[in-house]
C-alpha positions as CSV (number, residue, x, y, z in Angstrom):
1,M,-33.1,1.9,-20.5
2,E,-31.2,3.3,-17.5
3,N,-28.9,5.2,-19.9
4,L,-31.9,7.2,-21.1
5,A,-33.1,7.9,-17.6
6,V,-29.6,9.1,-16.6
7,E,-29.3,11.3,-19.8
8,T,-32.7,12.8,-19.1
9,R,-31.7,13.6,-15.5
10,I,-28.4,15.2,-16.8
11,E,-30.3,17.3,-19.3
12,A,-32.8,18.4,-16.7
13,F,-29.9,19.4,-14.4
14,L,-28.2,21.4,-17.1
15,R,-31.5,23.2,-18.0
16,S,-31.9,24.1,-14.4
17,K,-28.3,25.4,-14.1
18,K,-28.8,27.4,-17.3
19,L,-31.9,29.1,-15.9
20,D,-30.8,29.4,-12.2
21,T,-27.3,30.6,-12.7
22,Q,-27.3,31.9,-16.3
23,A,-24.2,29.7,-16.7
24,R,-22.1,30.2,-19.8
25,P,-22.3,27.6,-22.6
26,N,-18.7,26.4,-22.0
27,T,-19.5,25.8,-18.3
28,L,-22.6,23.8,-19.2
29,E,-20.7,21.8,-21.7
30,S,-18.1,21.0,-19.1
31,Y,-20.8,20.0,-16.6
32,H,-22.4,17.7,-19.3
33,F,-19.1,16.0,-20.1
34,D,-18.2,15.5,-16.4
35,L,-21.7,14.1,-15.6
36,I,-21.7,11.7,-18.5
37,E,-18.2,10.5,-17.5
38,F,-19.3,10.0,-13.9
39,S,-22.4,8.0,-15.0
40,E,-20.2,5.8,-17.2
41,Y,-17.9,5.3,-14.2
42,C,-20.8,4.2,-12.0
43,R,-22.2,1.9,-14.7
44,A,-18.7,0.3,-15.2
45,N,-18.4,-0.3,-11.5
46,G,-21.9,-1.7,-11.0
47,L,-23.2,1.4,-9.2
48,S,-26.4,3.3,-9.9
49,L,-26.9,7.0,-9.5
50,E,-29.3,6.2,-6.7
51,T,-26.9,4.1,-4.7
52,F,-23.5,5.8,-5.1
53,D,-22.1,7.4,-2.0
54,R,-19.4,9.8,-1.0
55,Q,-16.7,7.1,-1.2
56,C,-17.7,6.4,-4.8
57,L,-17.5,10.1,-5.7
58,E,-14.1,10.4,-4.0
59,T,-12.8,7.4,-5.9
60,F,-14.1,8.8,-9.1
61,V,-12.4,12.2,-8.4
62,G,-9.2,10.3,-7.6
63,T,-9.3,8.6,-11.0
64,L,-9.6,12.0,-12.6
65,T,-6.6,13.3,-10.7
66,K,-4.6,10.2,-11.6
67,R,-5.3,11.0,-15.2
68,R,-3.9,14.4,-14.5
69,L,-7.1,16.4,-15.0
70,A,-7.4,19.6,-13.2
71,E,-9.1,19.1,-9.8
72,R,-11.3,22.2,-10.5
73,T,-12.8,20.7,-13.7
């Protein structure tokens, strides 16, 4: 059930970005991928989107860097 709530929030965010910034489709697709990956990371580590903090976000970004993804992604 929580997955559906997270996906709904992600879709709402992407709709708002599309309207507010007229973001390009590739940008929105990248946002979507990154947000899904982050929500999966939180779930795997017993965190919810309501309770994660800056440290959680920094750790997640660190895992991306370790996987050699560009920091600007």
